N, C-alpha and C positions, 0 to 999 in steps of 0.2 A: 430878708435873708435868702440867700441863694438856695434853690431847690436841691442841688446836689449835696450841699452841706446838711440840709435837713434830712435827706435820705441816709446820709452817713450817721446821723444822730438817732434816727428812728429805731434801729436795732438796740442801741443802748437804752433808749426810752422804754422799749418793750420789756427789756430785761431788768429795768430798774437800776441801771448802773450809772446814770448821768446825774448831774447836779440839779438842784432846784431851778436854777437860772436856765439851764439847757432844756429842762422839761417845759418850762414856761414858754420858751422860744418855739419849741416843737408844737406845743398845743395851739399857740397863736397862729403859727404858719399853716398847719393842716386845717385850721378852722376857716381859712380864707383861700386855700389852694386845693382845688379838687384833685389834681394829679397826685399830690403828696398825700392827700386823704385816702385816695385809692391805694397808693403804695403802702400806707400804714395798715389799711384794712387787710390787704393781701398778706402782709408779713405777720399780722396778728393771728390770722386763721390758718397759715401754712403749716402742715404737719411735718416740718422738716426734722423734728427730733424723733419722731416715731420709728422710722426705719433703723436708726442707730440703736434704739432700745430693743426692738423686736428680734434682731439677729442673734444676740447672745442668749436671749430667753429661748428661742427656738433651738439653738445649738445645745443648750443645757438639757432641754427636754429629750432631744435625740440621744444624748449621752446617758441620761437616766434610763431611757428605754433599753439601750444596749446593755447597760450594767444589769438591769433586771433580767434580760434575756440570758445573759451569761450565767447568772446565778441559777436561774430556772433550769437551764440545760444541764449544768453540772449536777444539780439535785436529781434530775430525771435519770441521767446516766448512772449516777451512784445507786439510786434505788433499783434500777434495772439490773445492775451487776449483783447487788445484794439478793435480789429475788432469784436470779439464776443460781447463785452460790447456795442459797438455802434449799432450792429445789434439788440440786445435785447432792447436797449433804443429806437430805431426807431419804434419798434412794441409796445411800452408801451403807453397806452392811456393817454390822458390828465387827470390830476387830482392829487390826493395826492401822487400817486406812480410815477408820472412823474419826472424823474431826479434821481431816486433812484439808478439805475444801473450805471449811469454816475458818481455819487458821491461816490458810494461804490466800483466800479471796475475801470472804465476808468480813473478817476483822479489819484488814487494811482499808477496805472501801468504806466500812462503817465509820472508822476514825476520820476519814476524809470528809464524809457527808456531814457528820455531826459538827465538824470544825467550820462548816459553811454558815452555821448559825452566828458565828462571830462577825460575819460580814454585815449583819443587821446593826451592829454597834460601831460601825466605822467612824462615826462622828466623834466618839470619845477619844480617838487616837490623835496625837499631835501631828503626825506626818505619815506619808505613804510608806516610808521605810520601816517605821515602828509598827505599822499595821501589818505589813507583809511578814516581818520577822515574827511577830506574835502569832500570826496565822500558822506559820510553820511549826512553832513550838506547841501550839494548841493541838494541831493535827497529830504531832508526835505523842503528846501527852495522852490524848484520848485513845489513840491506838494502843499504847502501852498498857493503859488501864483495861482495854478490851482484851488484850492478850492475857493479862493476869486473871481476868474473869474466866476466859476460855480455858486456861490451864486448870483452874479450879473445877470448872464444869465437866471437863473431860478427865478429871482426876489424874492430871499429869504432874506428878510431884518431882520437880527437878532435883530437889535435894536428895531424894532416894536414888536418882540416876547417877549422881556423882559421889555418893557415899561409898567408902571402902573400895576404891578403885585406884590403880596405879596410873602413871602418866600415859601409858599406852591405852589403858581403858578409857581415860579421859578423852584422848584423841578420838577413840572409836565412838564415844557418846556424842562428841561435838560433830563428828562427821555424819552421824545418823540424824542429829537435829537439823543440820544444814541441808541434808538430803531431803528430809520430809517437810521442813518448814522454810527452806531457803527462798522459795518463790514469795511467800508472805513477807519475809524480811525485805526482799528486794522491792516488792510493791509498796511497802511502808516507806522506803526511801524515796521511791518515785512520787508517791502522793505528797510527801512532805515538800519536795522540790516544786511540784505542781501547785501546791497550796501557796507557796511563797510567790511564784511567778504570776499565777492567776489573780491572787489577791492584790498584787501591785497593779495589775492591769485594771482590775475592778475599781481600785482607788483612783487611778488616773482618769477613768471614765467619769467619775463623780467629782473630778476637779480637786482631788486631794493633793496637796503639794508634797 
């Protein structure tokens, strides 16, 4: 049998893809041909598959590391903002301005930070889009719950504010609420949008379709 033909059969022999007759021919030939035996040995021990497998694994590790860094940075920034907000609120005297910093900064940031716990459960979501949309609504839901708790804590009864007032009075109350708490409402909107965008990026880093 021609050596060139045997060399063409050797890869099939190694992969176990050739027929019994071809295997017998290859075995008989390499038993008597030193050059083909050497070629067979080289192909059997050549790590030609390793680089193909290592590249995706290395890329996945890098993306996992980036995703972890993103989540850690967001947690750190959120915690830092909450710390600043609590420190300012602690030094705010009792009166009309008491609770302003809590409602305008601490509550929105807390809602965003707590929503990051949802990122640990990314694998239960079917797609990147579903995950990012759920992250947005979770951020909004937690923030609204935090606002309700804050209103109760600072004894801000909205029903009393709107009771027994005419339309002009209603507008005055709404203007006052937007004036005092508008920054908090705006930050809530910003954090909801950021939650959707950043969660989608996080899912992309982890290979979520």
